C-alpha positions as CSV (number, residue, x, y, z in Angstrom):
1,M,-71.2,-62.8,-86.7
2,K,-70.5,-60.3,-89.4
3,I,-69.3,-56.8,-88.9
4,T,-69.7,-54.2,-91.6
5,K,-66.8,-51.9,-92.5
6,A,-68.7,-48.9,-91.0
7,Q,-69.3,-50.8,-87.8
8,L,-65.6,-51.7,-87.6
9,Q,-64.6,-48.1,-88.2
10,S,-67.0,-47.0,-85.5
11,I,-65.6,-49.5,-83.0
12,I,-62.0,-48.5,-83.7
13,K,-62.9,-44.8,-83.4
14,E,-64.6,-45.5,-80.0
15,E,-61.6,-47.5,-78.7
16,L,-59.2,-44.8,-79.8
17,E,-61.2,-42.1,-78.0
18,K,-61.2,-44.3,-74.8
19,V,-57.4,-44.7,-75.0
20,M,-56.9,-41.0,-75.5
21,D,-59.3,-40.0,-72.7
22,E,-57.6,-42.4,-70.3
23,G,-54.3,-40.8,-70.8
24,R,-55.5,-37.5,-69.4
25,D,-57.1,-36.7,-66.1
26,L,-59.6,-33.9,-66.9
27,P,-60.1,-31.3,-65.8
28,A,-56.7,-30.1,-64.7
29,T,-56.9,-27.5,-61.9
30,D,-54.5,-24.6,-61.6
31,F,-52.8,-26.4,-58.7
32,E,-52.3,-29.6,-60.8
33,L,-50.9,-27.5,-63.6
34,Y,-48.6,-25.6,-61.2
35,G,-47.3,-28.9,-59.8
36,Q,-46.5,-30.1,-63.2
37,L,-44.8,-26.8,-64.1
38,L,-42.8,-26.9,-60.8
39,D,-41.6,-30.4,-61.5
40,L,-40.7,-29.4,-65.1
41,T,-38.7,-26.3,-64.0
42,K,-36.8,-28.4,-61.4
43,E,-35.8,-30.8,-64.1
44,L,-34.9,-28.0,-66.5
45,Q,-32.6,-26.5,-63.8
46,G,-30.6,-29.7,-63.8
47,F,-30.4,-29.4,-67.6
48,K,-29.2,-25.8,-67.3
49,D,-26.5,-26.8,-64.8
50,N,-25.3,-29.5,-67.2
51,L,-25.4,-27.0,-70.1
52,D,-23.4,-24.4,-68.1
53,Y,-20.8,-27.0,-67.3
54,A,-20.6,-28.1,-71.0
55,M,-20.2,-24.5,-72.0
56,G,-17.3,-24.1,-69.6
57,L,-19.2,-21.6,-67.4
58,T,-18.6,-23.3,-64.0
59,A,-15.5,-23.6,-62.0
60,S,-13.0,-26.1,-63.3
61,A,-15.1,-26.8,-66.4
62,D,-13.6,-26.6,-69.9
63,K,-15.9,-25.9,-72.8
64,R,-16.8,-29.2,-74.2
65,S,-19.8,-28.2,-76.2
66,R,-19.7,-27.1,-79.8
67,L,-22.9,-25.1,-79.2
68,K,-22.7,-21.6,-80.5
69,D,-22.9,-18.8,-77.9
70,E,-26.0,-17.4,-79.6
71,T,-27.8,-20.8,-79.2
72,Y,-26.8,-21.1,-75.6
73,E,-28.1,-17.6,-74.9
74,M,-31.4,-18.4,-76.6
75,M,-31.8,-21.5,-74.4
76,R,-30.7,-19.7,-71.2
77,K,-33.3,-16.9,-71.9
78,A,-36.1,-19.5,-72.5
79,L,-35.3,-21.3,-69.3
80,F,-35.2,-17.9,-67.4
81,D,-38.5,-16.9,-68.9
82,L,-40.1,-20.2,-68.0
83,E,-38.9,-19.8,-64.4
84,T,-40.3,-16.3,-64.3
85,A,-43.6,-17.5,-65.6
86,R,-43.7,-20.2,-63.0
87,T,-43.1,-17.6,-60.3
88,E,-45.9,-15.4,-61.6
89,F,-48.2,-18.4,-61.8
90,A,-47.4,-19.3,-58.2
91,K,-48.3,-15.8,-57.1
92,E,-51.6,-15.8,-59.0
93,I,-52.8,-19.0,-57.4
94,G,-51.5,-18.2,-53.9
95,Q,-48.6,-20.7,-53.9
96,D,-45.2,-20.0,-52.4
97,P,-43.0,-19.2,-55.5
98,A,-39.9,-20.3,-53.7
99,P,-40.8,-23.2,-51.3
100,E,-37.2,-24.2,-51.1
101,L,-36.5,-21.0,-49.2
102,A,-39.2,-21.4,-46.6
103,A,-36.7,-22.6,-43.9
104,V,-34.5,-19.6,-44.5
105,R,-37.4,-17.2,-44.3
106,E,-38.5,-18.7,-41.0
107,E,-35.0,-18.4,-39.5
108,A,-34.9,-14.7,-40.5
109,S,-38.2,-14.0,-38.8
């Protein structure tokens, strides 16, 4: 069986489209997006803690990073802005913006 160059290109294109489509579950709902953002901000909090330690900003930590203060402040602001955006996103879709504090709120009630 012979395949023309155009047929081969078409087959490759179709297979690539299948692979790309399989990598993404469409459509993404607001709740799925929020779940991803929540996971991301939790992971970034760990990064921020490590960064603060490396910059000597936690108790008993010496500055070990050669990162300029201006660069640190830029990253700190970006992380803060992302957390602020996550909180606003949660409010817009009716999610608890601070689920880790639910137990504390219940005790206070």
